[in-house]
N, CA, C and O atoms as CSV, one atom per row, in Angstrom:
chain,resi,resn,atom,element,x,y,z
A,1,UNK,N,N,85.255,95.713,104.517
A,1,UNK,CA,C,84.942,94.824,105.617
A,1,UNK,C,C,83.431,94.816,105.823
A,1,UNK,O,O,82.779,95.857,105.735
A,2,UNK,N,N,82.883,93.647,106.096
A,2,UNK,CA,C,81.431,93.530,106.238
A,2,UNK,C,C,80.981,94.004,107.620
A,2,UNK,O,O,81.789,94.192,108.530
A,3,UNK,N,N,79.707,94.186,107.741
A,3,UNK,CA,C,79.143,94.608,109.023
A,3,UNK,C,C,79.396,93.562,110.106
A,3,UNK,O,O,79.627,93.908,111.265
A,4,UNK,N,N,79.352,92.307,109.738
A,4,UNK,CA,C,79.555,91.239,110.720
A,4,UNK,C,C,80.939,91.326,111.335
A,4,UNK,O,O,81.082,91.248,112.555
A,5,UNK,N,N,81.964,91.487,110.500
A,5,UNK,CA,C,83.335,91.566,111.020
A,5,UNK,C,C,83.547,92.828,111.840
A,5,UNK,O,O,84.279,92.811,112.830
A,6,UNK,N,N,82.914,93.921,111.436
A,6,UNK,CA,C,83.008,95.149,112.219
A,6,UNK,C,C,82.406,94.940,113.604
A,6,UNK,O,O,82.968,95.373,114.610
A,7,UNK,N,N,81.260,94.273,113.641
A,7,UNK,CA,C,80.609,93.982,114.915
A,7,UNK,C,C,81.477,93.063,115.774
A,7,UNK,O,O,81.636,93.304,116.970
A,8,UNK,N,N,82.033,92.024,115.179
A,8,UNK,CA,C,82.874,91.088,115.924
A,8,UNK,C,C,84.100,91.798,116.499
A,8,UNK,O,O,84.435,91.603,117.667
A,9,UNK,N,N,84.761,92.609,115.701
A,9,UNK,CA,C,85.942,93.332,116.182
A,9,UNK,C,C,85.579,94.348,117.257
A,9,UNK,O,O,86.323,94.522,118.223
A,10,UNK,N,N,84.446,95.017,117.097
A,10,UNK,CA,C,84.004,95.978,118.111
A,10,UNK,C,C,83.692,95.299,119.434
A,10,UNK,O,O,84.070,95.800,120.493
A,11,UNK,N,N,83.006,94.164,119.384
A,11,UNK,CA,C,82.695,93.435,120.608
A,11,UNK,C,C,83.956,92.864,121.248
A,11,UNK,O,O,84.068,92.834,122.474
A,12,UNK,N,N,84.899,92.413,120.436
A,12,UNK,CA,C,86.165,91.910,120.983
A,12,UNK,C,C,86.925,93.032,121.684
A,12,UNK,O,O,87.473,92.824,122.766
A,13,UNK,N,N,86.963,94.215,121.079
A,13,UNK,CA,C,87.646,95.353,121.703
A,13,UNK,C,C,86.954,95.758,122.997
A,13,UNK,O,O,87.621,96.076,123.981
A,14,UNK,N,N,85.626,95.748,123.007
A,14,UNK,CA,C,84.891,96.101,124.222
A,14,UNK,C,C,85.142,95.075,125.326
A,14,UNK,O,O,85.324,95.451,126.484
A,15,UNK,N,N,85.154,93.799,124.989
A,15,UNK,CA,C,85.427,92.758,125.973
A,15,UNK,C,C,86.824,92.915,126.552
A,15,UNK,O,O,87.018,92.810,127.763
A,16,UNK,N,N,87.786,93.164,125.690
A,16,UNK,CA,C,89.160,93.360,126.156
A,16,UNK,C,C,89.253,94.580,127.068
A,16,UNK,O,O,89.940,94.540,128.089
A,17,UNK,N,N,88.570,95.659,126.708
A,17,UNK,CA,C,88.611,96.885,127.516
A,17,UNK,C,C,87.998,96.648,128.900
A,17,UNK,O,O,88.521,97.133,129.904
A,18,UNK,N,N,86.898,95.910,128.951
A,18,UNK,CA,C,86.263,95.631,130.237
A,18,UNK,C,C,87.184,94.784,131.108
A,18,UNK,O,O,87.334,95.060,132.299
A,19,UNK,N,N,87.794,93.770,130.535
A,19,UNK,CA,C,88.695,92.911,131.319
A,19,UNK,C,C,89.943,93.666,131.753
A,19,UNK,O,O,90.397,93.506,132.886
A,20,UNK,N,N,90.496,94.477,130.881
A,20,UNK,CA,C,91.679,95.244,131.234
A,20,UNK,C,C,91.367,96.248,132.337
A,20,UNK,O,O,92.149,96.404,133.274
A,21,UNK,N,N,90.241,96.921,132.230
A,21,UNK,CA,C,89.886,97.885,133.274
A,21,UNK,C,C,89.643,97.178,134.606
A,21,UNK,O,O,89.960,97.727,135.661
A,22,UNK,N,N,89.082,95.964,134.570
A,22,UNK,CA,C,88.901,95.204,135.802
A,22,UNK,C,C,90.224,94.867,136.462
A,22,UNK,O,O,90.350,94.931,137.684
A,23,UNK,N,N,91.214,94.505,135.648
A,23,UNK,CA,C,92.544,94.200,136.199
A,23,UNK,C,C,93.196,95.458,136.766
A,23,UNK,O,O,93.794,95.421,137.841
A,24,UNK,N,N,93.082,96.549,136.055
A,24,UNK,CA,C,93.715,97.791,136.505
A,24,UNK,C,C,93.031,98.356,137.745
A,24,UNK,O,O,93.700,98.823,138.667
A,25,UNK,N,N,91.704,98.315,137.772
A,25,UNK,CA,C,90.979,98.835,138.930
A,25,UNK,C,C,91.044,97.889,140.116
A,25,UNK,O,O,90.996,98.330,141.265
A,26,UNK,N,N,91.153,96.589,139.848
A,26,UNK,CA,C,91.208,95.612,140.921
A,26,UNK,C,C,92.404,95.799,141.832
A,26,UNK,O,O,92.340,95.478,143.019
A,27,UNK,N,N,93.486,96.311,141.292
A,27,UNK,CA,C,94.680,96.547,142.100
A,27,UNK,C,C,94.486,97.703,143.070
A,27,UNK,O,O,95.169,97.777,144.091
A,28,UNK,N,N,93.581,98.586,142.769
A,28,UNK,CA,C,93.359,99.757,143.616
A,28,UNK,C,C,92.325,99.525,144.714
A,28,UNK,O,O,92.174,100.359,145.607
A,29,UNK,N,N,91.613,98.404,144.654
A,29,UNK,CA,C,90.595,98.124,145.661
A,29,UNK,C,C,91.256,97.730,146.975
A,29,UNK,O,O,92.304,97.084,146.972
A,30,UNK,N,N,90.659,98.110,148.091
A,30,UNK,CA,C,91.257,97.781,149.395
A,30,UNK,C,C,91.165,96.289,149.707
A,30,UNK,O,O,90.222,95.613,149.295
A,31,UNK,N,N,92.161,95.786,150.441
A,31,UNK,CA,C,92.179,94.386,150.842
A,31,UNK,C,C,91.469,94.150,152.167
A,31,UNK,O,O,91.073,93.022,152.459
A,32,UNK,N,N,91.301,95.185,152.967
A,32,UNK,CA,C,90.654,95.052,154.258
A,32,UNK,C,C,89.909,96.349,154.570
A,32,UNK,O,O,90.094,97.368,153.905
A,33,UNK,N,N,89.071,96.283,155.590
A,33,UNK,CA,C,88.289,97.451,155.963
A,33,UNK,C,C,86.851,97.337,155.498
A,33,UNK,O,O,86.461,96.323,154.918
A,34,UNK,N,N,86.059,98.371,155.746
A,34,UNK,CA,C,84.632,98.312,155.424
A,34,UNK,C,C,84.346,98.197,153.927
A,34,UNK,O,O,83.407,97.506,153.532
A,35,UNK,N,N,85.138,98.863,153.094
A,35,UNK,CA,C,84.923,98.768,151.647
A,35,UNK,C,C,85.168,97.353,151.152
A,35,UNK,O,O,84.408,96.844,150.328
A,36,UNK,N,N,86.219,96.715,151.643
A,36,UNK,CA,C,86.527,95.340,151.239
A,36,UNK,C,C,85.413,94.395,151.665
A,36,UNK,O,O,85.016,93.524,150.890
A,37,UNK,N,N,84.902,94.551,152.884
A,37,UNK,CA,C,83.812,93.697,153.359
A,37,UNK,C,C,82.556,93.905,152.515
A,37,UNK,O,O,81.859,92.946,152.184
A,38,UNK,N,N,82.273,95.149,152.171
A,38,UNK,CA,C,81.110,95.436,151.340
A,38,UNK,C,C,81.234,94.833,149.949
A,38,UNK,O,O,80.266,94.295,149.412
A,39,UNK,N,N,82.412,94.922,149.372
A,39,UNK,CA,C,82.616,94.358,148.041
A,39,UNK,C,C,82.571,92.834,148.068
A,39,UNK,O,O,82.139,92.213,147.097
A,40,UNK,N,N,83.009,92.226,149.164
A,40,UNK,CA,C,82.935,90.771,149.275
A,40,UNK,C,C,81.489,90.299,149.419
A,40,UNK,O,O,81.151,89.207,148.963
A,41,UNK,N,N,80.646,91.093,150.037
A,41,UNK,CA,C,79.249,90.721,150.232
A,41,UNK,C,C,78.384,91.024,149.008
A,41,UNK,O,O,77.258,90.533,148.919
A,42,UNK,N,N,78.878,91.810,148.081
A,42,UNK,CA,C,78.082,92.265,146.950
A,42,UNK,C,C,77.532,91.141,146.079
A,42,UNK,O,O,76.346,91.191,145.755
A,43,UNK,N,N,78.303,90.128,145.676
A,43,UNK,CA,C,77.715,89.082,144.824
A,43,UNK,C,C,76.544,88.360,145.485
A,43,UNK,O,O,75.531,88.098,144.837
A,44,UNK,N,N,76.678,88.039,146.760
A,44,UNK,CA,C,75.580,87.383,147.458
A,44,UNK,C,C,74.343,88.257,147.538
A,44,UNK,O,O,73.222,87.772,147.388
A,45,UNK,N,N,74.544,89.535,147.771
A,45,UNK,CA,C,73.409,90.468,147.840
A,45,UNK,C,C,72.700,90.575,146.493
A,45,UNK,O,O,71.473,90.651,146.439
A,46,UNK,N,N,73.467,90.583,145.414
A,46,UNK,CA,C,72.858,90.659,144.085
A,46,UNK,C,C,72.052,89.411,143.774
A,46,UNK,O,O,70.945,89.507,143.245
A,47,UNK,N,N,72.589,88.241,144.095
A,47,UNK,CA,C,71.860,86.997,143.853
A,47,UNK,C,C,70.588,86.969,144.687
A,47,UNK,O,O,69.525,86.598,144.187
A,48,UNK,N,N,70.688,87.358,145.952
A,48,UNK,CA,C,69.525,87.360,146.832
A,48,UNK,C,C,68.448,88.317,146.323
A,48,UNK,O,O,67.262,87.992,146.369
A,49,UNK,N,N,68.847,89.475,145.846
A,49,UNK,CA,C,67.845,90.428,145.348
A,49,UNK,C,C,67.172,89.909,144.081
A,49,UNK,O,O,65.971,90.112,143.902
A,50,UNK,N,N,67.915,89.249,143.202
A,50,UNK,CA,C,67.309,88.687,141.989
A,50,UNK,C,C,66.347,87.548,142.324
A,50,UNK,O,O,65.253,87.469,141.764
A,51,UNK,N,N,66.753,86.676,143.229
A,51,UNK,CA,C,65.888,85.560,143.623
A,51,UNK,C,C,64.628,86.077,144.304
A,51,UNK,O,O,63.533,85.588,144.029
A,52,UNK,N,N,64.766,87.046,145.176
A,52,UNK,CA,C,63.601,87.617,145.864
A,52,UNK,C,C,62.632,88.239,144.871
A,52,UNK,O,O,61.421,88.041,144.978
A,53,UNK,N,N,63.146,88.981,143.916
A,53,UNK,CA,C,62.290,89.604,142.898
A,53,UNK,C,C,61.546,88.532,142.104
A,53,UNK,O,O,60.346,88.660,141.863
A,54,UNK,N,N,62.253,87.474,141.694
A,54,UNK,CA,C,61.614,86.419,140.916
A,54,UNK,C,C,60.573,85.668,141.739
A,54,UNK,O,O,59.532,85.276,141.211
A,55,UNK,N,N,60.844,85.464,143.028
A,55,UNK,CA,C,59.847,84.800,143.871
A,55,UNK,C,C,58.603,85.664,144.047
A,55,UNK,O,O,57.486,85.147,144.060
A,56,UNK,N,N,58.787,86.959,144.180
A,56,UNK,CA,C,57.638,87.858,144.349
A,56,UNK,C,C,56.790,87.902,143.073
A,56,UNK,O,O,55.574,88.075,143.143
A,57,UNK,N,N,57.421,87.749,141.923
A,57,UNK,CA,C,56.689,87.776,140.654
A,57,UNK,C,C,56.132,86.405,140.285
A,57,UNK,O,O,55.232,86.307,139.450
A,58,UNK,N,N,56.657,85.347,140.899
A,58,UNK,CA,C,56.292,83.985,140.524
A,58,UNK,C,C,55.091,83.453,141.262
A,58,UNK,O,O,54.488,84.113,142.109
A,59,UNK,N,N,54.773,82.230,140.901
A,59,UNK,CA,C,53.642,81.554,141.512
A,59,UNK,C,C,54.094,80.358,142.327
A,59,UNK,O,O,55.230,80.311,142.797
A,60,UNK,N,N,53.208,79.396,142.492
A,60,UNK,CA,C,53.518,78.220,143.312
A,60,UNK,C,C,54.719,77.416,142.811
A,60,UNK,O,O,55.465,76.858,143.615
A,61,UNK,N,N,54.909,77.354,141.510
A,61,UNK,CA,C,56.056,76.610,140.976
A,61,UNK,C,C,57.372,77.239,141.417
A,61,UNK,O,O,58.298,76.532,141.814
A,62,UNK,N,N,57.456,78.552,141.347
A,62,UNK,CA,C,58.668,79.242,141.754
A,62,UNK,C,C,58.896,79.126,143.260
A,62,UNK,O,O,60.029,78.980,143.718
A,63,UNK,N,N,57.805,79.194,144.024
A,63,UNK,CA,C,57.934,79.072,145.478
A,63,UNK,C,C,58.392,77.666,145.872
A,63,UNK,O,O,59.187,77.510,146.799
A,64,UNK,N,N,57.895,76.644,145.173
A,64,UNK,CA,C,58.323,75.269,145.451
A,64,UNK,C,C,59.804,75.093,145.114
A,64,UNK,O,O,60.542,74.446,145.857
A,65,UNK,N,N,60.228,75.666,144.004
A,65,UNK,CA,C,61.644,75.581,143.639
A,65,UNK,C,C,62.499,76.347,144.641
A,65,UNK,O,O,63.593,75.902,144.986
A,66,UNK,N,N,62.017,77.483,145.106
A,66,UNK,CA,C,62.742,78.242,146.124
A,66,UNK,C,C,62.854,77.467,147.431
A,66,UNK,O,O,63.891,77.506,148.094
A,67,UNK,N,N,61.788,76.764,147.802
A,67,UNK,CA,C,61.828,75.954,149.017
A,67,UNK,C,C,62.817,74.802,148.871
A,67,UNK,O,O,63.540,74.479,149.814
A,68,UNK,N,N,62.851,74.184,147.695
A,68,UNK,CA,C,63.810,73.101,147.455
A,68,UNK,C,C,65.242,73.627,147.534
A,68,UNK,O,O,66.109,72.997,148.139
A,69,UNK,N,N,65.481,74.775,146.922
A,69,UNK,CA,C,66.830,75.366,146.954
A,69,UNK,C,C,67.213,75.753,148.384
A,69,UNK,O,O,68.353,75.542,148.796
A,70,UNK,N,N,66.281,76.311,149.131
A,70,UNK,CA,C,66.562,76.682,150.518
A,70,UNK,C,C,66.891,75.450,151.365
A,70,UNK,O,O,67.796,75.489,152.199
A,71,UNK,N,N,66.164,74.372,151.149
A,71,UNK,CA,C,66.436,73.131,151.883
A,71,UNK,C,C,67.834,72.615,151.584
A,71,UNK,O,O,68.570,72.240,152.496
A,72,UNK,N,N,68.201,72.597,150.310
A,72,UNK,CA,C,69.548,72.144,149.932
A,72,UNK,C,C,70.599,73.084,150.508
A,72,UNK,O,O,71.648,72.627,150.963
A,73,UNK,N,N,70.339,74.376,150.498
A,73,UNK,CA,C,71.300,75.343,151.042
A,73,UNK,C,C,71.533,75.117,152.527
A,73,UNK,O,O,72.670,75.162,152.996
A,74,UNK,N,N,70.460,74.875,153.266
A,74,UNK,CA,C,70.592,74.660,154.706
A,74,UNK,C,C,71.280,73.332,155.037
A,74,UNK,O,O,71.999,73.229,156.031
A,75,UNK,N,N,71.054,72.325,154.201
A,75,UNK,CA,C,71.648,71.014,154.457
A,75,UNK,C,C,73.108,70.912,154.027
A,75,UNK,O,O,73.913,70.263,154.695
A,76,UNK,N,N,73.446,71.551,152.913
A,76,UNK,CA,C,74.789,71.358,152.345
A,76,UNK,C,C,75.715,72.553,152.509
A,76,UNK,O,O,76.935,72.390,152.510
A,77,UNK,N,N,75.158,73.754,152.648
A,77,UNK,CA,C,75.961,74.986,152.683
A,77,UNK,C,C,76.843,75.121,151.442
A,77,UNK,O,O,77.958,75.637,151.515
A,78,UNK,N,N,76.334,74.653,150.307
A,78,UNK,CA,C,77.082,74.684,149.059
A,78,UNK,C,C,76.300,75.494,148.027
A,78,UNK,O,O,75.177,75.139,147.669
A,79,UNK,N,N,76.898,76.579,147.555
A,79,UNK,CA,C,76.230,77.418,146.566
A,79,UNK,C,C,75.993,76.688,145.246
A,79,UNK,O,O,74.886,76.776,144.713
A,80,UNK,N,N,76.969,75.972,144.690
A,80,UNK,CA,C,76.703,75.263,143.433
A,80,UNK,C,C,75.573,74.228,143.548
A,80,UNK,O,O,74.742,74.112,142.647
A,81,UNK,N,N,75.546,73.481,144.654
A,81,UNK,CA,C,74.469,72.508,144.831
A,81,UNK,C,C,73.115,73.191,145.004
A,81,UNK,O,O,72.099,72.709,144.504
A,82,UNK,N,N,73.111,74.307,145.710
A,82,UNK,CA,C,71.868,75.058,145.893
A,82,UNK,C,C,71.339,75.568,144.565
A,82,UNK,O,O,70.150,75.450,144.271
A,83,UNK,N,N,72.231,76.137,143.766
A,83,UNK,CA,C,71.808,76.644,142.457
A,83,UNK,C,C,71.326,75.507,141.562
A,83,UNK,O,O,70.320,75.651,140.866
A,84,UNK,N,N,72.034,74.377,141.574
A,84,UNK,CA,C,71.624,73.231,140.761
A,84,UNK,C,C,70.261,72.703,141.210
A,84,UNK,O,O,69.423,72.357,140.378
A,85,UNK,N,N,70.041,72.640,142.517
A,85,UNK,CA,C,68.750,72.164,143.023
A,85,UNK,C,C,67.623,73.107,142.627
A,85,UNK,O,O,66.548,72.654,142.234
A,86,UNK,N,N,67.853,74.403,142.725
A,86,UNK,CA,C,66.826,75.365,142.339
A,86,UNK,C,C,66.502,75.302,140.857
A,86,UNK,O,O,65.336,75.351,140.465
A,87,UNK,N,N,67.533,75.193,140.039
A,87,UNK,CA,C,67.315,75.111,138.587
A,87,UNK,C,C,66.587,73.823,138.235
A,87,UNK,O,O,65.643,73.837,137.444
A,88,UNK,N,N,67.023,72.703,138.822
A,88,UNK,CA,C,66.368,71.423,138.552
A,88,UNK,C,C,64.912,71.454,139.012
A,88,UNK,O,O,64.030,70.963,138.308
A,89,UNK,N,N,64.658,72.021,140.174
A,89,UNK,CA,C,63.300,72.062,140.703
A,89,UNK,C,C,62.379,72.899,139.818
A,89,UNK,O,O,61.249,72.491,139.549
A,90,UNK,N,N,62.838,74.049,139.368
A,90,UNK,CA,C,61.972,74.874,138.530
A,90,UNK,C,C,61.760,74.239,137.164
A,90,UNK,O,O,60.670,74.335,136.600
A,91,UNK,N,N,62.785,73.593,136.628
A,91,UNK,CA,C,62.635,72.899,135.346
A,91,UNK,C,C,61.627,71.757,135.449
A,91,UNK,O,O,60.759,71.600,134.591
A,92,UNK,N,N,61.754,70.959,136.516
A,92,UNK,CA,C,60.820,69.845,136.708
A,92,UNK,C,C,59.403,70.339,136.969
A,92,UNK,O,O,58.443,69.775,136.444
A,93,UNK,N,N,59.267,71.379,137.770
A,93,UNK,CA,C,57.944,71.936,138.043
A,93,UNK,C,C,57.279,72.451,136.772
A,93,UNK,O,O,56.095,72.206,136.541
A,94,UNK,N,N,58.032,73.154,135.961
A,94,UNK,CA,C,57.446,73.714,134.727
A,94,UNK,C,C,57.171,72.638,133.691
A,94,UNK,O,O,56.260,72.782,132.877
A,95,UNK,N,N,57.946,71.564,133.712
A,95,UNK,CA,C,57.754,70.515,132.723
A,95,UNK,C,C,56.555,69.609,133.065
A,95,UNK,O,O,55.861,69.125,132.170
A,96,UNK,N,N,56.324,69.388,134.359
A,96,UNK,CA,C,55.318,68.406,134.741
A,96,UNK,C,C,54.064,68.996,135.404
A,96,UNK,O,O,53.096,68.269,135.629
A,97,UNK,N,N,54.063,70.272,135.715
A,97,UNK,CA,C,52.890,70.852,136.371
A,97,UNK,C,C,52.372,72.055,135.649
A,97,UNK,O,O,51.387,72.656,136.078
């Protein structure tokens, strides 16, 4: 067997193991209480920390895109639209400025 097939099979096994462990561990997580609230807030906190880090490292283009995304977020309260606006704004800023 070639190295490529070994790599493909190894990555497939690792992917399956991660998904299986998520299913098995997911059943043990609490449905209510402080742990459940913390786990529900975790994705938003991770996105916010990544965006904050990128804004602190960025320049005017990133700040303008962040302002556009914030405006869309406040107007629509829609995460997909906010993300699309931020991505579009940074792409346009980098392409034309």
